[in-house]
NUDOBA-544684 format. One line per field, with one value per residue (C-alpha): x, y, z; chain. Coordinates in Angstrom, 1 decimal, always signed. Layout:
<nodes>
x	c(X ...)
y	c(Y ...)
z	c(Z ...)
mol	c(A ...)
</nodes>
This chain:
<nodes>
x	c(-53.7 -53.8 -54.3 -51.2 -49.2 -50.5 -49.6 -46.1 -45.5 -46.7 -44.4 -41.4 -41.9 -42.1 -38.9 -37.1 -38.4 -37.3 -33.7 -33.3 -35.2 -32.2 -29.1 -26.8 -28.4 -28.0 -24.3 -23.7 -25.4 -23.3 -20.0 -18.6 -19.1 -17.9 -14.7 -13.9 -11.1 -9.6 -10.7 -10.7 -7.8 -7.6 -9.2 -6.2 -7.0 -3.7 -3.6 -6.1 -7.8 -11.0 -11.2 -13.2 -16.3 -17.2 -18.4 -18.9 -21.2 -19.8 -17.6 -14.1 -11.7 -8.1 -6.3 -2.9 -3.6 -5.1 -2.6 +1.1 +3.6 +6.8 +9.8 +13.3 +15.1 +16.9 +15.8 +12.8 +15.2 +15.7 +18.9 +18.5 +18.0 +17.4 +14.4 +12.7 +10.2 +7.1 +4.0 +0.7 -1.0 -4.4 -5.3 -9.1 -10.0 -13.0 -13.2 -13.3 -11.1 -9.7 -7.0 -5.3 -2.0 +0.2 +3.7 +4.3 +7.0 +6.6 +7.2 +4.7 +2.8 +3.9 +4.6 +8.1 +10.2 +8.7 +5.8 +5.9 +3.2 +5.5 +2.5 +0.5 -2.1 -3.2 -2.2 -2.2 -1.1 -3.3 -2.2 -3.8 -1.9 -0.5 +0.5 -1.6 -1.4 -4.7 -6.0 -7.2 -10.3 -8.1 -6.4 -9.6 -9.6 -6.2 -5.3 -1.8 -0.4 +3.2 +4.7 +8.0 +9.2 +12.3 +13.6 +14.2 +17.7 +18.2 +17.4 +13.9 +13.5 +10.8 +8.3 +4.9 +2.9 -0.8 -3.3 -7.0 -8.5 -12.0 -13.2 -16.4 -19.4 -18.7 -22.4 -22.0 -23.4 -21.8 -24.0 -21.7 -18.5 -15.7 -13.1 -9.7 -7.0 -3.3 +0.1 +3.8 +6.7 +10.2 +13.3 +16.5 +19.5 +22.7 +24.2 +21.5 +23.3 +26.5 +24.7 +22.9 +26.2 +26.5 +26.5 +23.0 +21.8 +19.1 +16.3 +13.2 +11.0 +11.5 +8.9 +8.8 +8.4 +11.9 +13.9 +16.8 +19.6 +22.5 +25.3 +28.8 +30.3 +29.0 +30.6 +32.4 +30.5 +26.9 +24.0 +20.6 +17.6 +14.3 +10.8 +8.3 +4.7 +3.6 +2.6 +6.2 +5.6 +8.5 +7.4 +10.7 +14.3 +17.5 +21.2 +23.3 +26.6 +25.8 +28.1 +29.2 +28.3 +25.8 +22.1 +21.7 +18.4 +16.8 +14.2 +11.0 +8.4 +5.2 +3.1 +3.8 +0.7 +0.6 +0.9 +3.3 +6.3 +9.5 +12.7 +15.6 +19.2 +21.7 +25.4 +28.3 +28.8 +25.3 +21.8 +19.2 +15.4 +13.1 +9.3 +8.3 +5.1 +5.2)
y	c(-20.8 -17.9 -15.5 -16.8 -16.3 -12.8 -11.9 -13.4 -11.3 -8.1 -8.7 -9.5 -6.4 -4.3 -5.8 -5.0 -1.5 -1.0 -2.0 -0.3 +2.9 +4.3 +2.3 +4.9 +4.7 +0.9 +1.1 +3.7 +1.7 -1.4 +0.2 -0.5 -4.2 -4.1 -2.3 -4.1 -5.9 -2.7 +0.3 +0.6 +2.5 +6.3 +7.2 +8.8 +12.4 +12.8 +15.2 +14.1 +11.6 +11.4 +10.0 +7.5 +9.8 +8.7 +5.4 +6.3 +8.9 +11.3 +14.3 +14.7 +15.9 +17.0 +14.0 +15.7 +16.0 +12.5 +10.4 +10.1 +8.5 +7.2 +5.5 +4.4 +7.0 +10.1 +13.7 +13.0 +12.2 +9.3 +7.9 +6.5 +2.8 +2.2 +0.2 +1.8 +0.5 +2.7 +2.8 +4.7 +5.2 +6.8 +8.0 +8.4 +5.0 +2.8 -0.9 -1.0 +1.3 +1.4 +3.2 +3.7 +5.4 +6.2 +7.7 +10.3 +12.5 +16.3 +17.2 +15.1 +13.3 +9.9 +6.7 +6.9 +4.2 +0.8 +0.4 -3.0 -4.7 -6.1 -7.3 -9.5 -10.3 -6.7 -4.9 -5.5 -3.8 -2.9 -1.1 +0.9 +3.8 +4.2 +1.7 +1.7 +0.2 -0.8 -2.6 -6.2 -7.6 -8.6 -5.2 -3.1 -3.9 -2.1 +1.4 +1.1 -0.5 -1.3 -1.2 -0.7 +1.6 +1.4 +4.8 +5.4 +4.8 +8.5 +11.7 +12.7 +15.5 +15.6 +12.7 +12.8 +10.0 +10.8 +8.8 +8.7 +6.7 +5.9 +5.7 +3.7 +3.3 -0.5 -1.2 -2.5 +0.7 +4.0 +6.4 +8.4 +7.2 +9.9 +10.3 +11.8 +12.9 +13.4 +13.6 +13.3 +14.6 +13.1 +14.9 +13.5 +13.4 +15.2 +11.9 +11.3 +12.8 +10.9 +7.6 +8.5 +8.4 +4.6 +2.6 +1.8 -1.1 -1.8 -4.1 -4.9 -7.6 -8.3 -9.3 -12.9 -11.9 -12.9 -10.7 -8.7 -7.3 -5.2 -3.4 -2.4 -4.3 -7.1 -9.0 -12.3 -14.0 -15.4 -13.0 -13.8 -12.8 -12.6 -11.7 -10.7 -9.6 -6.4 -8.2 -9.4 -13.0 -14.6 -15.7 -16.6 -17.2 -18.0 -17.9 -16.8 -15.4 -12.1 -11.1 -7.4 -5.2 -7.6 -8.4 -11.1 -12.9 -14.7 -17.3 -17.0 -19.7 -19.3 -19.6 -16.0 -13.9 -10.3 -7.7 -5.4 -7.1 -6.2 -7.4 -7.8 -8.3 -9.1 -10.1 -9.5 -6.0 -5.1 -4.9 -3.2 -3.4 -2.2 -2.2 -3.4 -4.4 -7.9)
z	c(-5.2 -7.6 -4.7 -3.1 -6.3 -6.7 -3.1 -3.5 -6.6 -4.9 -1.9 -4.2 -6.2 -3.0 -1.7 -5.0 -5.0 -1.4 -2.2 -5.6 -4.9 -2.9 -3.7 -2.3 +1.1 +1.1 +0.2 +2.8 +5.5 +4.9 +4.0 +7.4 +6.8 +3.1 +3.9 +7.2 +5.3 +3.8 +1.9 -1.9 -3.4 -3.3 +0.1 +1.9 +1.3 -0.7 -3.6 -6.2 -3.9 -1.8 +1.6 +3.7 +3.8 +0.3 +1.9 +5.5 +6.9 +9.6 +9.6 +8.2 +10.9 +11.3 +12.7 +13.4 +17.1 +17.6 +15.5 +14.9 +12.5 +14.1 +12.6 +13.5 +11.5 +12.8 +12.8 +10.6 +7.7 +5.3 +3.8 +0.2 -0.1 +3.6 +4.9 +7.9 +10.5 +10.9 +13.0 +12.6 +16.0 +16.8 +20.3 +19.7 +18.3 +19.1 +19.3 +15.4 +13.3 +9.8 +7.9 +4.5 +3.7 +0.7 +0.4 -2.4 -3.6 -3.3 -7.0 -8.9 -6.2 -7.5 -5.5 -4.0 -2.5 -1.6 +0.8 +2.6 +4.7 +7.4 +9.6 +7.2 +10.0 +10.5 +7.3 +3.5 +0.3 -2.6 -5.7 -8.5 -9.9 -6.4 -3.7 -0.5 +2.9 +4.5 +7.6 +7.3 +9.0 +11.9 +11.9 +12.3 +16.0 +16.4 +17.4 +16.0 +12.8 +11.8 +8.4 +6.5 +3.8 +1.7 +0.7 -3.0 -4.4 -5.2 -3.4 -4.5 -2.0 +0.7 +0.7 +2.5 +4.1 +3.6 +5.6 +6.5 +9.4 +10.4 +14.0 +13.7 +15.9 +15.9 +15.1 +11.5 +10.0 +9.2 +11.3 +13.6 +12.0 +12.2 +9.5 +10.3 +7.9 +8.6 +6.9 +7.9 +5.8 +5.7 +4.3 +2.7 +5.0 +4.3 +3.1 +0.5 -2.4 -1.6 -1.5 -4.7 -6.6 -6.1 -9.4 -10.7 -12.7 -15.3 -14.3 -16.4 -17.8 -21.6 -24.2 -23.1 -19.5 -18.3 -16.0 -17.5 -15.3 -16.5 -14.7 -15.7 -12.8 -10.7 -7.8 -8.8 -6.0 -6.4 -6.5 -5.1 -7.2 -5.4 -6.6 -4.0 -4.2 -2.6 +0.6 +1.0 -0.1 -1.9 -5.4 -7.0 -5.8 -7.8 -7.1 -10.2 -11.3 -13.0 -15.9 -16.2 -19.1 -20.8 -20.5 -17.9 -18.6 -15.7 -16.7 -14.7 -14.3 -16.4 -13.2 -12.3 -12.8 -14.1 -11.4 -9.5 -7.9 -6.0 -7.5 -5.0 -6.2 -3.4 -3.3 -0.9 -2.2 -3.6 -2.3 -4.4 -4.8 -7.6 -8.0 -11.5 -13.2 -14.7)
mol	c(A A A A A A A A A A A A A A A A A A A A A A A A A A A A A A A A A A A A A A A A A A A A A A A A A A A A A A A A A A A A A A A A A A A A A A A A A A A A A A A A A A A A A A A A A A A A A A A A A A A A A A A A A A A A A A A A A A A A A A A A A A A A A A A A A A A A A A A A A A A A A A A A A A A A A A A A A A A A A A A A A A A A A A A A A A A A A A A A A A A A A A A A A A A A A A A A A A A A A A A A A A A A A A A A A A A A A A A A A A A A A A A A A A A A A A A A A A A A A A A A A A A A A A A A A A A A A A A A A A A A A A A A A A A A A A A A A A A A A A)
</nodes>
């Protein structure tokens, strides 16, 4: 009996040593499984970020010739406040692929506009200091992913979509994975400055976590207040008459959790969205 116990202790100690003696190798080997539902934040190759090679072995390659960003705008330009449909497509994919993208301004490399996961089966949003679009577990079998982006309400100059994608060996390990980096820049249209002169409104959460809206003039018709999460799920909806020139306080349910949300205010003459932290 004692011999069996001693043997069991020896085998257990060897197994623990085998796993912990090279934890980076273990993490690297199974990264393809861990990240099959989307990469951690900051892996797009954008300024100040790493890329997928921090978890996946394989070379980092230029993806400009093997991938493309397309959208339904004209002349590679955006108009302020307009929501556009986009696609990221890769021509060198395998049976299992992954991606992550972010959209930044050209001056300070900050989040710009509003990134929307329009295909909740194959894509998802995650946010840290920046907002990212990733594949889901279902989406890693795709070679193309659709999403939306709402341009900012003012002309911020050129904006760039930075993305990284991983062409895997589809064998649940990272040996032979290939990482590709790409970018695509959009420019403000000639009408951007005109649209930017439209009246703006104040929108924020106060100290008791209710929504405050203020504008010098509102429509006399009802306004629809919507609160969405970053995956586009409707969290809160209310129809109200907003009063001009004062602080309109919208009471929110206490079931709303802390996080980043999209506030939408719509009426017959006004349609504006803001991204706020609750």
